[in-house]
C-alpha positions in Angstrom: 144.1 -76.2 19.8 147.1 -74.2 18.5 149.5 -77.1 19.1 147.2 -79.3 17.0 147.1 -76.7 14.2 150.9 -76.3 14.2 151.4 -80.1 14.2 148.9 -80.4 11.3 150.7 -77.8 9.1 154.2 -78.9 9.9 153.2 -82.6 9.3 152.1 -81.6 5.8 155.3 -79.6 5.1 157.4 -82.5 6.5 155.7 -85.0 4.1 156.6 -82.7 1.2 160.2 -82.5 2.3 160.4 -86.3 2.6 159.0 -86.7 -0.9 161.6 -84.3 -2.2 164.3 -86.2 -0.2 165.2 -83.2 1.9 165.9 -83.1 5.6 165.4 -79.4 6.2 162.0 -77.8 6.3 161.9 -74.1 5.3 159.5 -71.3 5.7 158.5 -71.8 2.1 157.5 -75.3 2.9 155.2 -74.1 5.7 153.7 -71.5 3.3 153.1 -74.3 0.8 151.5 -76.5 3.4 149.2 -73.6 4.6 148.0 -73.1 1.0 147.6 -76.8 0.3 145.5 -77.2 3.5 143.3 -74.3 2.5 144.6 -71.7 5.0 145.3 -69.1 2.3 144.4 -66.3 4.8 147.5 -67.3 6.8 149.8 -68.2 3.9 149.8 -64.7 2.2 150.8 -62.7 5.3 153.4 -65.3 6.2 154.9 -65.1 2.7 155.2 -61.3 3.1 156.8 -61.6 6.5 159.2 -64.3 5.3 160.2 -62.1 2.3 160.8 -59.0 4.5 162.7 -61.1 7.1 165.0 -62.4 4.3 165.6 -58.9 3.0 166.5 -57.6 6.5 168.8 -60.5 7.1 170.6 -59.8 3.8 171.0 -56.2 4.7 172.2 -57.0 8.2 174.9 -59.4 6.8 176.0 -56.8 4.2 176.3 -54.2 6.9 178.4 -56.5 9.1 180.7 -57.3 6.2 181.2 -53.6 5.6 181.8 -52.8 9.3 184.4 -55.5 9.6 186.0 -54.8 6.3 185.3 -58.3 5.1 186.1 -58.8 1.5 183.6 -61.4 0.1 185.3 -61.5 -3.3 188.7 -62.2 -1.8 187.1 -65.0 0.3 185.7 -66.6 -2.9 189.1 -66.4 -4.5 190.8 -67.9 -1.5 188.3 -70.8 -1.5 188.9 -71.3 -5.3 192.7 -71.1 -5.0 193.5 -72.3 -1.4 197.2 -72.4 -1.9 198.8 -69.0 -2.8 202.4 -68.3 -3.1 204.1 -64.9 -3.4 207.4 -64.6 -5.2 209.8 -62.2 -3.7 212.4 -60.7 -6.0 216.0 -60.2 -5.0 215.4 -56.5 -4.5 212.3 -57.0 -2.3 212.3 -58.4 1.2 
């Protein structure tokens, strides 16, 4: 019974993704499918869980960047300007 329910919901979400010409199904697509199919009592808690999960993942990523000393702004600049050259003056070596 559960497998049928999961297949039913993911099939609806998959059709939505195909119509939008996307290959990746997200949690938001599953929430949309639940609401569309009339399973509002599942959709609301799942949306809350998904929101909290995303918050925690963002915090986790930020903490890892702090712990490793990762400089996100420097990385963006490096991607924008991949070739950097430093000029060394005669007095500097």
